[in-house]
C-alpha positions in Angstrom: -22.1 -19.7 14.7 -19.3 -21.3 16.8 -16.8 -20.5 14.0 -17.7 -16.8 14.0 -17.4 -16.6 17.8 -13.8 -17.9 17.6 -13.0 -15.7 14.7 -10.6 -12.7 15.3 -12.2 -9.2 14.9 -10.0 -8.4 11.9 -11.2 -11.5 10.0 -14.8 -10.9 11.0 -14.7 -7.3 9.7 -13.0 -8.5 6.5 -15.7 -11.2 5.9 -18.4 -8.5 6.7 -17.0 -6.3 3.9 -16.8 -9.2 1.5 -20.4 -10.2 2.2 -21.7 -6.7 1.6 -19.7 -6.5 -1.7 -21.1 -9.8 -3.0 -24.6 -9.0 -2.0 -24.4 -5.5 -3.6 -23.0 -7.1 -6.8 -25.9 -9.6 -7.0 -28.5 -6.8 -6.6 -26.8 -4.6 -9.2 -26.6 -7.5 -11.6 -30.4 -8.1 -11.4 -32.5 -6.4 -14.1 -34.5 -4.6 -11.4 -31.4 -2.4 -10.8 -30.6 -1.7 -14.5 -32.0 0.7 -17.1 -34.1 -0.8 -19.8 -31.8 -2.1 -22.5 -28.6 -1.8 -20.4 -26.3 -4.8 -20.4 -24.3 -5.2 -17.2 -21.8 -8.1 -17.0 -21.4 -9.7 -13.6 -17.7 -8.7 -13.5 -18.8 -5.0 -14.0 -21.5 -5.4 -11.3 -18.9 -6.8 -8.9 -16.4 -4.1 -9.9 -19.0 -1.4 -9.2 -20.1 -2.9 -5.9 -16.5 -3.2 -4.7 -15.7 0.3 -5.8 -18.8 1.6 -3.8 -18.2 -0.4 -0.6 -14.5 0.4 -0.7 -15.5 4.1 -1.3 -13.3 4.3 -4.4 -15.3 5.6 -7.4 -13.5 3.7 -10.2 -16.1 2.6 -12.7 -16.1 0.0 -15.4 -19.5 1.2 -16.7 -21.2 4.6 -16.3 -23.5 4.6 -13.2 -26.3 6.8 -14.6 -26.3 5.2 -18.1 -26.6 1.6 -16.7 -28.4 1.8 -13.4 -31.9 3.1 -12.7 -33.1 4.9 -9.6 -33.3 1.7 -7.6 -29.8 0.7 -8.7 -28.4 4.1 -7.9 -30.1 4.0 -4.4 -28.5 0.6 -3.7 -25.2 2.1 -4.9 -25.6 5.1 -2.5 -26.3 2.7 0.4 -23.2 0.7 -0.4 -21.1 3.8 -0.4 -22.6 4.8 3.0 -22.0 1.4 4.5 -18.4 1.4 3.1 -17.6 4.8 4.4 -19.0 4.4 7.9 -17.7 0.8 8.1 -19.8 -2.4 8.3 -19.3 -2.6 12.1 -20.4 1.0 12.7 -23.5 0.6 10.6 -24.3 -2.7 12.4 -23.9 -1.2 15.8 -25.8 1.9 14.7 -28.8 -0.3 13.7 -28.7 -2.0 17.1 -28.7 1.4 18.9 -31.6 2.7 16.8 -33.5 -0.5 17.5 -33.1 0.2 21.2 -31.2 -3.0 21.9 -28.0 -3.4 24.0 -24.7 -3.5 22.2 -22.9 -6.7 23.0 -19.3 -7.0 24.1 -18.4 -8.7 20.8 -19.8 -5.7 18.9 -17.8 -3.3 21.0 -14.6 -5.2 20.3 -15.4 -5.1 16.5 -15.8 -1.3 16.6 -12.6 -1.0 18.7 -10.7 -3.0 16.1 -12.3 -1.2 13.1 -11.2 2.2 14.4 -7.9 1.0 15.9 -8.9 2.3 19.4 -6.8 1.7 22.5 -9.9 0.8 24.7 -13.6 0.1 24.5 -14.5 3.1 26.7 -17.3 5.2 25.2 -17.8 2.9 22.2 -21.6 3.5 22.0 -21.2 7.2 22.4 -18.5 7.1 19.6 -20.8 5.3 17.2 -23.7 7.8 17.9 -21.4 10.8 17.4 -20.2 9.3 14.1 -23.8 8.9 12.9 -24.7 12.4 14.0 -21.6 13.9 12.3 -22.3 12.0 9.1 -26.0 13.1 9.0 -25.0 16.7 9.7 -22.4 17.0 6.9 -24.4 15.1 4.3 -27.5 17.1 5.0 -25.6 20.4 4.6 -24.0 19.0 1.5 -27.3 18.0 0.0 -28.8 21.5 0.5 -25.8 23.3 -1.0 -25.6 20.9 -3.9 -29.3 21.2 -4.6 -28.9 24.9 -5.1 -26.6 24.1 -8.0 -28.3 21.0 -9.5 -31.8 22.5 -9.3 -30.8 24.9 -12.1 -30.2 22.1 -14.5 -32.6 19.3 -13.4 -36.3 19.0 -12.3 -36.6 19.4 -8.5 -37.1 15.7 -7.6 -34.2 14.6 -9.8 -32.0 17.4 -8.6 -32.7 16.4 -5.0 -31.7 12.8 -5.8 -28.5 13.9 -7.5 -27.7 16.2 -4.6 -28.2 13.5 -2.0 -26.2 11.0 -3.9 -23.4 13.5 -4.5 -23.3 14.5 -0.8 -23.1 10.9 0.4 -20.4 10.1 -2.2 -18.3 13.3 -1.4 -18.4 13.0 2.4 -17.5 9.3 2.2 -14.7 10.1 -0.2 -16.1 8.1 -3.1 -15.9 9.7 -6.6 -19.2 8.3 -7.9 -21.5 10.5 -9.9 -24.9 10.0 -11.5 -24.7 12.7 -14.2 -24.1 10.2 -17.0 -21.8 10.1 -20.0 -18.7 9.5 -17.9 -18.5 13.2 -17.4 -18.1 13.3 -13.6 -18.2 17.0 -12.5 -16.5 18.4 -15.7 -19.7 20.3 -16.6 -19.4 22.2 -13.3 -15.6 22.9 -13.3 -16.2 26.6 -12.9 -19.1 26.4 -10.5 -17.6 27.8 -7.3 -20.4 26.7 -4.9 -20.4 23.1 -6.1 -16.6 22.9 -6.1 -16.2 24.3 -2.6 -19.1 22.3 -1.2 -17.6 19.1 -2.7 -14.1 20.0 -1.3 -15.5 20.8 2.1 -17.3 17.4 2.3 -14.1 15.6 1.1 -11.9 17.4 3.6 -14.1 16.8 6.6 -14.8 13.2 5.6 -11.0 12.7 5.3 -10.1 14.2 8.6 -11.5 11.4 10.6 -14.3 11.4 13.2 -12.0 11.8 16.2 -10.5 15.0 14.8 -13.9 16.4 13.9 -15.0 15.7 17.5 -12.0 17.5 18.9 -12.6 20.5 16.6 -16.2 20.7 17.8 -15.6 20.3 21.5 -12.1 21.8 22.1 -11.9 24.5 19.4 -8.3 25.3 20.3 -5.4 23.8 18.4 -3.2 23.9 21.5 -5.6 21.7 23.4 -5.8 19.1 20.6 -4.2 15.6 21.0 -1.0 15.0 19.0 -3.0 12.9 16.6 -5.4 15.7 15.7 -2.5 18.2 15.4 -0.7 15.9 13.0 -3.8 15.3 10.9 -4.8 19.0 10.6 -1.2 20.1 9.9 -0.6 17.4 7.3 -4.0 18.0 5.6 -3.3 21.7 5.3 0.2 21.2 4.0 -0.8 18.6 1.4 -3.7 20.8 0.2 -1.4 23.8 -0.3 1.5 21.8 -1.8 -1.0 19.8 -4.0 -2.7 23.0 -5.3 0.6 24.7 -6.2 1.9 21.5 -7.9 -1.3 21.0 -10.0 -1.3 24.7 -11.0 2.4 24.4 -12.0 2.0 21.2 -14.0 -1.4 21.7 -15.7 -3.2 24.4 -17.6 -6.2 24.7 -15.2 -7.6 27.4 -13.0 -6.7 27.9 -9.3 -10.1 26.5 -8.4 -9.4 23.4 -10.5 -6.0 23.0 -8.9 -7.4 23.2 -5.4 -10.2 20.8 -6.3 -7.8 18.1 -7.6 -5.5 18.6 -4.7 -8.4 17.9 -2.4 -10.0 15.1 -4.5 -6.8 13.2 -5.2 -6.5 12.3 -1.5 -9.1 9.6 -1.9 -12.3 11.2 -3.2 -11.9 10.8 -7.0 -14.1 13.5 -8.4 -12.7 15.3 -11.4 -13.5 18.7 -13.0 -11.0 18.2 -15.9 -10.3 15.2 -18.0 -7.4 13.4 -16.2 -6.5 11.6 -19.4 -5.3 14.9 -20.8 -2.9 15.6 -17.9 0.9 15.7 -18.3 3.0 12.9 -16.9 4.2 15.4 -14.2 0.6 16.2 -13.2 -0.3 12.5 -13.1 2.8 11.7 -11.0 1.9 14.5 -8.5 -1.6 13.0 -8.3 -0.2 9.5 -7.7 1.8 10.8 -4.7 -1.3 12.5 -3.2 -3.4 9.4 -3.8 -0.8 7.1 -2.2 -0.7 9.2 0.9 -4.5 9.5 1.1 -6.7 10.7 4.0 -6.4 10.3 7.8 -7.1 7.3 10.2 -10.7 6.6 11.3 -12.0 8.6 8.2 -13.8 7.6 5.1 -10.7 7.8 3.0 -7.9 5.4 2.1 -4.1 5.5 1.3 -1.3 4.9 3.8 -2.8 7.9 5.7 -1.4 11.4 6.6 -0.2 10.2 10.0 1.8 7.4 8.5 3.5 9.8 6.0 4.2 12.3 8.9 5.8 9.5 11.0 8.0 8.6 8.0 9.2 12.2 7.6 9.8 12.8 11.3 11.6 9.5 11.9 13.8 10.1 8.9 14.7 13.6 10.2 15.3 12.2 13.7 17.8 9.6 12.3 19.5 12.2 10.2 20.0 14.6 13.1 20.6 11.9 15.7 17.7 13.1 17.9 14.5 11.6 19.3 11.5 11.4 17.0 9.3 14.2 18.3 6.4 16.3 17.1 4.6 19.2 18.8 6.8 18.7 22.0 5.8 15.1 22.2 8.0 12.0 21.7 6.5 9.5 19.2 6.6 5.8 20.3 9.0 3.5 18.4 6.0 1.1 17.8 4.3 3.9 15.7 7.5 4.3 13.6 7.8 0.6 13.0 4.2 0.4 12.0 4.5 3.3 9.6 7.5 1.8 7.8 5.9 -1.7 7.6 2.6 -0.4 6.3 4.3 1.8 3.7 6.6 -1.0 2.6 3.8 -3.5 2.1 1.7 -0.9 0.3 4.6 -0.2 -2.1 5.1 -3.9 -2.7 1.3 -4.4 -3.5 1.3 -1.4 -5.9 4.5 -2.6 -7.7 3.3 -6.2 -8.1 -0.2 -5.2 -9.4 1.3 -2.6 -11.8 3.8 -5.2 -13.1 1.1 -7.8 -13.7 -1.3 -5.4 -15.4 1.5 -4.0 -17.5 2.0 -7.6 -18.9 -1.8 -8.1 -19.4 -2.4 -4.6 -20.9 0.6 -3.7 -23.1 -1.5 -1.1 -25.1 -1.3 1.3 -22.1 1.6 3.3 -20.9 3.2 2.5 -17.5 2.1 5.8 -16.0 -1.6 5.1 -16.9 -1.4 1.6 -15.3 0.5 2.9 -12.2 -2.1 5.7 -11.9 -5.0 3.2 -12.0 -3.4 0.9 -9.5 -2.6 3.6 -7.0 -6.0 5.1 -7.5 -7.5 1.7 -6.5 -5.2 1.2 -3.6 -5.8 4.7 -2.2 -9.6 4.1 -2.8 -9.6 7.3 -4.9 -11.4 6.7 -8.1 -9.5 9.0 -10.4 -8.7 7.4 -13.8 -7.1 8.3 -17.1 -10.0 6.6 -18.7 -8.7 3.1 -19.2 -10.9 1.3 -16.6 -13.8 0.3 -18.8 -11.5 -1.3 -21.4 -9.4 -3.4 -19.0 -9.6 -7.2 -19.4 -11.5 -9.4 -16.9 -8.3 -10.4 -15.1 -7.1 -6.8 -14.9 -10.4 -5.8 -13.4 -10.2 -8.6 -10.8 -6.7 -7.3 -9.9 -8.1 -3.8 -9.5 -11.0 -5.2 -7.4 -8.5 -7.0 -5.1 -6.4 -3.8 -4.9 -9.5 -1.7 -3.9 -10.4 -4.3 -1.2 -6.9 -4.3 0.2 -6.7 -0.6 0.0 -9.9 -0.2 2.1 -9.0 -2.9 4.7 -5.3 -3.5 4.2 -3.8 -1.5 7.0 -6.5 -2.7 9.4 -6.1 -6.4 8.5 -2.3 -6.1 8.6 -2.3 -4.5 12.0 -4.9 -6.9 13.6 -4.2 -10.2 11.9 -0.5 -10.4 11.0 2.0 -7.8 12.0 1.6 -7.1 15.6 1.6 -10.6 17.1 3.7 -11.1 20.3 7.4 -11.4 19.7 8.8 -14.9 19.9 10.8 -15.8 23.0 13.6 -17.3 20.8 16.5 -14.9 20.3 19.7 -15.1 18.3 23.2 -13.7 18.6 23.5 -10.2 17.0 25.5 -9.4 13.9 25.7 -6.3 11.8 25.3 -5.8 8.1 26.5 -2.8 5.9 23.7 -0.4 4.9 24.1 2.2 2.1 
């Protein structure tokens, strides 16, 4: 216990996620979680658990074909815990039990959501739980209208609930079977728009949703919310146009992929049939990802926005500003560092897997790695056939993708500057 008390919040959260992943893998590996006659190797159980907790959606084995109702329920719980965050779920349980939230727990929530202070932590967790319950309930009702036409009422309800939880938490898992994902419903407007709505709101971040509910006026929003909403809208529009330009799909399909690629991972068309141009466009969207304090991954929309604005400011020799506000230099540094480290991670993993899996093209491997890093879940179809070592690399990438920016920010990067200084000397750039 003394070791945990001395442990930094970042390390504590990391260990918390690892514990949930391992526990989930063990439960999914047990026969009680599997369909009769199904064979699930431990590496696949671990892969599935990691993908669920990291709200990714990449699968080494089909969920419905291998896991029974109990296993699917466990998987749904893992997705919910991963989306909300281990600390938020823990604090939520404490609140529901009527107990007092400790100072240590408040610090963990603060670090998990990268907050500036611990003011209103309990209210924040409550609002997160309420918002999640609201959207997932609405999503379940709307999804049930669609699935009830093809399945018995009880099974349709189970599929609808699972789908709603997966969509709002930006995890591309499905329990329809046959590795089909949502392809059978590619022309169903209600299910497509319901799924997109859940993904978008889940990817906005709880702080932005709270401002939308309470302030209801874009001019009154904080700079953070303005940036998130603007970038989300821009990426949705650009992504839709790009997908329609590069692929022979409907406008509904193009909008769906533009939405899903930014960390959800649902697909209504076979991604393996896409052109290299379409796959590359999806890679960019997956790498950018969702927004901070959301259920999504990637480098985040705010990071990408900071990169664009800082580049423009340097090119025009002006201060880095947005919406009549000056952006702190620390934010710019953080954006470049996180992006650089993310690019390095993706490059190293893609290089190693390219050596291990020479039968696949580089674009297929890069797509898989970025999908894992961005906690997306889209795949060209190579995941089930990867070797054990390649699967372990993808597992590691999913884990870093879910916790990387957080652990980097709280454990390594932003330590106090050393008091030692050196004489300054310039180098030539460009």
